[in-house]
N, C-alpha and C positions, 0 to 999 in steps of 0.2 A: 813428959810427952809437949805440955809447954812453951817449958824452957830452951827444948831442942825446936822448934817452932817459928818461933821471936827468934831463935838465934840465925837461921836462915832467911829467915823474916829482912832483916836490917840489908844487908846487905845488898838485895835483895832492893827495895829504898833507893837506898843512895847512888844504885849504880845508875836507875832513873835521872834520880837528880842530876848526876853528874853529862848522864849523856842529855839533859836539856839546854846545861851551861855550860856559853864557848868565849872564846878568849878572842876582845874584837881590838883591832889595833887598825893605827893606818894613818894618815897626813889629812892637814887644809889647808888650800892652797884658796887663791885669790886668781882671779884670768889672769896676772902677769906671772902664774903660777909660783908669785914670792908665797913663805910663811903666814899663817896669820897665825898670832900667840891671845892662849888667853880666851880662847874659842869657848864658851861654854856647852858644853857632853852630858846628857840625862836620861832616866826615864824614868819612866814613877818610883824607883824605890831607890835611885843613887845616879851622883853625877859626880862629873872632871870637868876640864879643863886641860885647851893645850900647853903646850910647853915655847919656851922660844927658837923654837921651830917647826913652831906645827906641827907637834907630836903628841900621838894616843894610847893608850892602851887600858881597856879591864873588864873582868868579866861580868858577863852578860847571858839572861837565859836566852834563847833558838831567837824565840816571837818576841821578843821585847821590842817595845817604838825607840828609837833610837834620835832623837831630838840633836840638832845644831841650830847654832841663835848665835851674832855675839849683831852689838852698832854699828848699825850704816850699810848689814848686812844681809840678805834673804836668808829667813829660818828655812832648813828643810827637814825633811825626815826617812829614817829609813828601816823597816824591818832589819834582825841583829844582823840575823843568818844570812843576807843579802845587800849586806855594803860593801861598796870598792873598798881602795885600799886607797887610792887617793878623790878626797873630798871640793869636787869646789863651791865655795860661795858667792854668789852674786851683788855682788852692788848693791846698797838701796838706798833711794834718799825718800830720811825724814819729812814728811812735811810739815811745817810750819804754819803759828799764824801771820802771815809777811801781808801786807793791807797794801794790794798795787790802786798806787790812783788812773785812773780809766783813759776821762779827763784829759783836757788840751792838746799842744801838739804832741807826745808819746807819750805814753804806761810809761809810770816809773812808781819805786818804791814811797810809800810815805815819808817815812823818818828821812829818805835824800832831799826831797823837799824841800825847798824853799820860802813857797808856802804860807802861808795860816790858814789849812786844811781840820773843814772832821767828815770824817768818812762811816758812813751808816750798811754793814751790810747788810742779806738775805736775812742771816737768820739774828741781828737781832728784831727786823723788820716780823719774823714773826715773832720773838721772843715777845714786845712788847705788845701785840695784838696791836696793833694799828696796822688802821686802814688806808688813811690820806695824808698825804704829806702833811699836811696843817695838825696834824698827831705827833710831830717828829720834832714842829722846830722850840716847845718848849725845851728837850734835849739839843738842841741847839743855840755854843753863844754864839752873843753879838748881832740874834737875830730876830727880829720880831717883823711885825707885818700891821697892817692896817688898811681897815674893810667896812664898805656896807655893805657890805651881801655875805650870802653865807659860805664864803671861803675864801681864805683869804686871792689877795689881788694883789696887793698892793708892795711891797713884799718891805726892807729893811735893814740891809749887813749896818755896823756900827753906829745905824742913826743917817746914813744917807739914804736915800731911797724918794718917791712919789706916795703922796698919801691924798689925795684923790685925782679927779682926769676930770675936769668941765668942759664944758664948750671953750671957755670965754680962756680958756689958763693954754690957748693954744695947741701942736701934735704934741702927741705923747713924745714922751721924752727917758726912756727908759733908763735907772744907776743900776739893774740887779737884772743880769740876763735871768729869764728862769729856761732853762733845755732841758728834751726828752728825748731819747733818742736823737742826738746831735740834730732836733730840730729844736726853734724858737720858737716859748710858750709865753715870751716875757709878757706880763700884764692879762693871762687867760689863770690863774692862779686854781681851779678850780680844776682844771684840767690834772690831778697829781695823784691818783689811788696807788696805791706800794705793790697790791696785787700782782704779782711772776714781775716785782724789780731782781735785779742782780747787788745793785748801788746805788745812795746818794751820794754824792759827795759838794760838800760846799766852800767856795776859796770866798776868803776877806779879803779882801783887798782889791785893788785894780787889776783885768785879766782884760783886755782891751786890745792885748797882742794874737790873746788867740781865739778871743770870743768874740769879736766887735766891740761898736759903740756900747748896747748893752750892759757893758763888764765893767762900769767907772767905780762901782762898787765891789763887786763881784757879781761868781756867779754862782744857781743852782742844779744842778745837771745829775739828771737820774738816769738809768742805764738801764730796758728790761733785760732778762735773760734770752741771751742768744738763740736760734733753734738747734737742734742735733739733728748727728747724722743719724741716728736709731731712733723707735719707738717709744717717748716718753710724752708723763702727760699727769694731770691732779684735778682732780676736785676738792672746794676747798666751799660751807656750807655755816655762816654766825645769826647767829639769834641776838638781840640785843631787848635793851631798850627800847616803851616806844614806839611797837610794834616791829623795832627793827628789823630785821635780813639785812643778808649776804650772799650771796652765791656766787667765784667763779669760776672757769674751767681751761685750763690751757691742754694742747695737746702738742708734740711735734714730731717731724719726721723728714726721714730724707724723702725728694721729687725723683730725684736719679744721681749718676756719679757725681760728689762736690757739691753737690745743691741741698738746701734744707729751708724743710720752712717750719714754721709756727705761730699760732693762730691762738689765742687769747681771751676770750669775751670776764666780763668781772660786770655786778651790781651791786648797785649796797640801796637801799632803802631805810632810808624812818618814815615815819607819818605829822612829824613836830608835838609840842610837849605843847604852846602856847595854843593857850586856851581865847582866839579875839572874839572877844562880847560884839563889839559895833559892827565888826559884816559878819559874827552869825558864823563863824569858820573856825573849825579846829585844827587845819591842816595848814598854818601860814605859813611857820616855819619848816616843812615837811625836805627831803633832800631824796631827790630819785636820779639817780644818776648810773649810765649805761655808757660801758665802753668796750669798744675793738681794736683788736691789734693783730693785724696780718704780717706777719719780719720775714720776710726769704736772704737767701744770706748763701751767696755762687765762692767759690775760692779754685777758678780756674785750676789757677797756679800757684808757687809759694810765696807771689812776691802782690797777687792781685787778688783782693780778695772785697766783695763788688755787698753789699748788706741795702736789704727795700725795706722802707718804714710803712707802714698804711693808718694810721690812726682816729679813728671814729670816736667822738663823744657827743653823746646828749645827756647834756646838764637839763634837767628842771624841777630846781632848786627853789623851795621859798626862803623869805628872808624878816620877818619884825622882830623889833626889834623893841 
């Protein structure tokens, strides 16, 4: 009796399995209706590729998800029983690590530039936990500074630049330009927090044709992130030695059509680590830096782009050599 039961049960199971399996066939083409060869077509358990005519055929379960992928095209997926005969793959540009130099007369690829340039991106700021341009100087070749202040004031590139500025030395004549958001801050190195900065570019060699007389030896150019046409923002809080703490907040959103704003506030504080017994003070080497940046961007049409930047810096740093 058991043998009779199994005899009738086995065909029933096979019929159910066969009912769930279907043959899928079709053709994969691009936007010009040209066949795409070697497209990867796969489920969780099997896979094939298209032939030179973009054709494919294989047996799958009705409810299987079938994925189509190829380098240079967007990946798509279908349920097997609803798959169309002609599969269209859209082209997809693969992002690369291209470095774009944004200062100068026009943006250009770093590899195509004839100048000697060092570029430090936002991701490198964050990975190194850098807070100020001063923290980056050691990473950039051929650049040094000289100052008797809490932050670098006199920048030298390839040994050319100022080392002091006293009343008897005449008017300032800076050889290294220091530019933030297209505003010249040469000789004011204390304004250099890298929070919410997009990129730092250092030109080595004369750049007067693009940046004016303050760029005989080179240029340091910093660009902050631009406003976004959608709501975005971030907050960063840090704690370090010498009672140090940092806090940065930024917020961006659209104002109206084709216009957006970005507000950035940042503070860095340390109480100093030198005990001045003569003056009976313990904070003569402190750093107390506050920044507020308001940035507006308006693009009324495709050929006009207007940016307005207002930067307020309150620096109450001490210095005890």
